[in-house]
C-alpha positions in Angstrom: -120.3 -10.8 -57.9 -122.2 -7.7 -56.8 -121.8 -4.3 -58.6 -123.1 -0.8 -58.0 -124.0 1.5 -60.8 -124.5 5.2 -60.9 -127.0 6.1 -63.6 -128.7 9.3 -64.9 -131.9 9.7 -66.8 -134.5 12.0 -68.3 -137.7 10.4 -66.9 -140.0 12.3 -69.4 -140.7 9.3 -71.6 -140.9 6.6 -69.0 -143.7 5.4 -66.6 -141.3 5.8 -63.7 -138.6 3.6 -62.2 -140.5 0.5 -61.1 -141.2 -2.3 -63.6 -144.7 -3.4 -62.6 -146.6 -1.2 -60.2 -146.8 2.2 -62.0 -150.5 3.4 -61.6 -152.2 3.7 -65.0 -149.4 1.9 -66.9 -150.2 -1.2 -68.9 -146.8 -1.7 -70.4 -144.2 -2.8 -67.8 -141.4 -2.3 -70.4 -142.0 1.5 -70.3 -140.3 1.6 -67.0 -136.7 2.7 -66.4 -136.0 -0.5 -64.5 -137.1 -2.6 -67.4 -134.9 -0.7 -69.8 -131.8 -1.0 -67.5 -132.3 -4.7 -66.8 -132.8 -5.5 -70.5 -129.5 -3.7 -71.3 -127.6 -5.3 -68.4 -128.9 -8.8 -69.4 -127.6 -8.3 -72.9 -124.2 -7.5 -71.7 -124.2 -10.3 -69.1 -125.8 -12.7 -71.6 -128.0 -13.8 -68.7 -131.0 -12.4 -66.8 -130.1 -9.5 -64.5 -132.3 -8.0 -61.8 -131.6 -4.6 -60.1 -132.4 -2.9 -56.9 -132.4 1.0 -56.8 -131.8 3.5 -54.0 -135.1 5.3 -54.5 -138.0 4.7 -56.9 -138.9 7.8 -59.0 -142.3 8.5 -60.5 -143.2 9.1 -64.1 -141.6 12.2 -65.4 -139.1 12.6 -62.6 -135.4 12.7 -63.5 -132.2 11.5 -61.8 -128.6 12.8 -61.8 -127.1 9.9 -60.0 -129.5 7.1 -59.2 -127.7 4.2 -57.6 -128.6 0.5 -58.3 -127.0 -2.8 -57.5 -127.1 -6.1 -59.3 -125.6 -9.6 -58.9 -124.1 -11.6 -61.7 -121.8 -14.5 -62.4 -120.8 -13.0 -65.8 -117.2 -11.8 -66.0 -116.9 -8.3 -67.7 -114.5 -5.5 -67.0 -115.9 -2.3 -65.6 -115.6 -0.5 -68.9 -117.7 -3.2 -70.5 -120.4 -2.9 -67.9 -120.5 0.9 -68.4 -120.2 1.3 -72.1 -121.8 -2.0 -73.1 -124.9 -1.3 -71.0 -125.2 2.3 -72.1 -124.9 1.2 -75.8 -128.0 -0.9 -75.2 -130.0 1.8 -73.4 -132.5 4.4 -74.8 -130.8 7.8 -75.3 -132.5 9.2 -72.2 -130.7 6.8 -69.9 -127.0 6.3 -69.3 -124.6 4.5 -66.9 -122.1 7.0 -65.3 -120.0 4.5 -63.3 -119.7 1.0 -62.1 -117.9 -0.4 -59.1 -117.6 -3.8 -57.4 -119.1 -3.9 -53.9 -119.3 -6.3 -51.0 -122.2 -8.8 -51.2 -124.0 -7.2 -48.2 -124.2 -3.8 -49.9 -127.7 -2.7 -50.8 -128.4 0.3 -53.0 -131.6 0.8 -51.0 -130.9 -0.2 -47.4 -127.2 0.9 -47.2 -128.1 4.5 -48.2 -128.1 7.0 -45.3 -129.5 10.0 -47.1 -131.2 11.0 -50.3 -131.2 14.3 -52.1 -133.7 16.1 -54.4 -133.9 19.4 -56.2 -137.1 21.0 -57.5 -136.8 23.9 -60.0 -139.7 26.4 -60.5 -139.7 28.8 -63.4 -141.2 31.9 -61.9 -142.3 34.3 -64.6 -145.6 35.2 -66.4 -144.8 33.1 -69.5 -144.7 29.3 -69.4 -141.4 27.7 -70.4 -140.6 26.6 -73.9 -137.1 25.5 -73.5 -136.4 23.0 -70.7 -140.1 22.6 -70.1 -139.6 18.9 -69.2 -137.2 19.9 -66.4 -139.2 22.8 -64.8 -142.2 23.4 -62.7 -143.8 26.8 -63.5 -145.7 29.4 -61.5 -146.7 32.7 -63.0 -147.4 34.3 -59.5 -144.5 36.3 -58.0 -142.9 34.1 -55.4 -141.1 35.2 -52.2 -138.3 32.6 -52.0 -137.2 33.9 -48.6 -140.6 33.3 -47.0 -140.7 29.9 -48.5 -137.2 29.1 -47.0 -138.3 30.3 -43.6 -141.5 28.3 -43.7 -139.6 25.1 -44.8 -137.4 25.1 -41.7 -140.3 23.8 -39.7 -140.0 20.5 -41.5 -136.4 19.8 -40.3 -135.8 16.8 -38.0 -137.6 13.5 -37.5 -141.3 14.2 -38.1 -144.6 12.6 -39.1 -145.1 13.7 -42.7 -148.6 12.4 -43.1 -149.7 15.8 -44.5 -147.2 15.4 -47.3 -147.7 11.7 -48.3 -149.9 10.6 -51.2 -152.9 8.4 -50.8 -151.1 5.7 -52.7 -148.1 5.6 -50.4 -147.3 2.1 -49.3 -144.8 3.0 -46.5 -145.6 1.4 -43.2 -145.4 4.7 -41.3 -145.0 8.4 -42.2 -142.0 9.3 -39.9 -139.0 10.5 -41.8 -135.9 12.6 -40.9 -135.4 15.7 -42.9 -131.7 16.7 -42.7 -131.8 19.9 -44.7 -134.1 22.0 -46.8 -133.4 25.3 -48.6 -135.2 27.6 -50.9 -133.4 30.2 -53.0 -134.0 32.4 -56.0 -131.7 32.3 -59.1 -132.9 34.8 -61.6 -136.3 33.6 -62.9 -136.0 30.3 -61.0 -136.9 29.4 -57.5 -135.0 26.3 -56.4 -135.9 23.9 -53.6 -133.3 21.5 -52.4 -133.9 18.9 -49.7 -132.0 16.0 -48.1 -133.5 13.4 -45.8 -132.9 9.8 -44.7 -135.8 8.7 -46.9 -139.0 10.1 -48.5 -142.6 9.1 -48.8 -144.5 8.8 -52.1 -144.9 12.3 -53.6 -143.5 13.8 -50.4 -141.1 16.3 -52.0 -143.7 17.4 -54.6 -146.3 17.8 -51.9 -144.0 19.9 -49.8 -143.2 22.1 -52.9 -146.9 22.5 -53.7 -147.5 23.8 -50.1 -144.5 26.1 -50.1 -145.8 27.6 -53.3 -148.9 28.8 -51.5 -146.6 30.5 -48.9 -144.4 32.0 -51.7 -147.4 33.6 -53.5 -148.8 35.1 -50.2 -151.9 32.9 -50.1 -150.7 31.3 -46.8 -148.3 32.7 -44.0 -145.0 31.0 -43.4 -146.2 29.5 -40.1 -148.9 27.5 -42.0 -146.3 24.8 -42.9 -145.7 24.0 -39.3 -149.5 23.9 -38.7 -149.8 21.4 -41.6 -147.1 19.2 -40.2 -149.0 19.0 -36.9 -152.4 18.3 -38.4 -151.1 15.2 -40.2 -153.9 15.6 -42.8 -153.0 15.6 -46.5 -156.3 17.1 -47.5 -155.3 20.4 -45.8 -152.0 20.8 -47.7 -151.2 22.3 -51.0 -151.5 20.5 -54.4 -148.9 18.1 -55.7 -146.3 20.0 -57.8 -145.8 18.6 -61.3 -143.2 15.9 -61.8 -141.2 17.7 -64.4 -139.4 20.0 -62.0 -138.1 17.2 -59.8 -134.6 15.9 -60.0 -133.3 13.0 -57.8 -129.8 14.2 -57.1 -129.0 10.8 -55.6 -128.4 8.8 -52.5 -125.5 9.1 -50.1 -123.6 6.2 -48.4 -120.9 5.7 -45.8 -117.4 5.8 -47.4 -116.6 2.3 -46.4 -118.6 1.0 -49.4 -116.0 2.5 -51.7 -118.4 4.4 -54.0 -117.5 7.5 -56.0 -117.3 10.7 -54.1 -120.6 12.1 -55.3 -122.4 9.2 -53.6 -120.5 9.5 -50.3 -121.5 11.1 -47.0 -119.2 13.8 -45.6 -117.2 12.5 -42.7 
């Protein structure tokens, strides 16, 4: 039987999602994947392996990460949800569990993925919520950042915004939507695309910050895109401000509404 789980987590104390290949990590059990698989295996009373919709880096959080797993163990949905959560660290919880067809894949069935990046924009660094915020003391023009970001829409080569450690076979991705807005002392970047390269969102945010503070003009983002050269782009924004809102799937898979594409 195959099940899909919706999970949320605070990634601050973890090495990232993936069990084995986090750079600089010697303990594979520090990963979110290891924590989840250990909890599921206890409930199933048998080894359980998971596949996620999108791997997140160390310090990155998720509102609704989606994973799937296969098991012959018989448990009701409440048991999978509450039993697994009871065996997880406090920073990780299962939100929902649904049975899915055997050909469903949390990774390959997803048609879109969504992220949000929050930047505290004031002279003093954050005390509260510091693990959930980026910070920039320079006054930022969110409107200019939004205008500049629109050059990234559509299917493009995002080589200028991929990390040197990116293992993707190519840099072409389709960005469906990107928006930048101000909310009080925060500047919020929200982005949706079919898929993302390693550090792609954080590298885009790092470049947009240079536009927001006036160091670069809005048209610079389009120039970066065309150059396909990571060395010319802005710095990688800190992981703390990044939240994986979750993937989106066609409704035929029967997932909860928050994980479904609009018709």
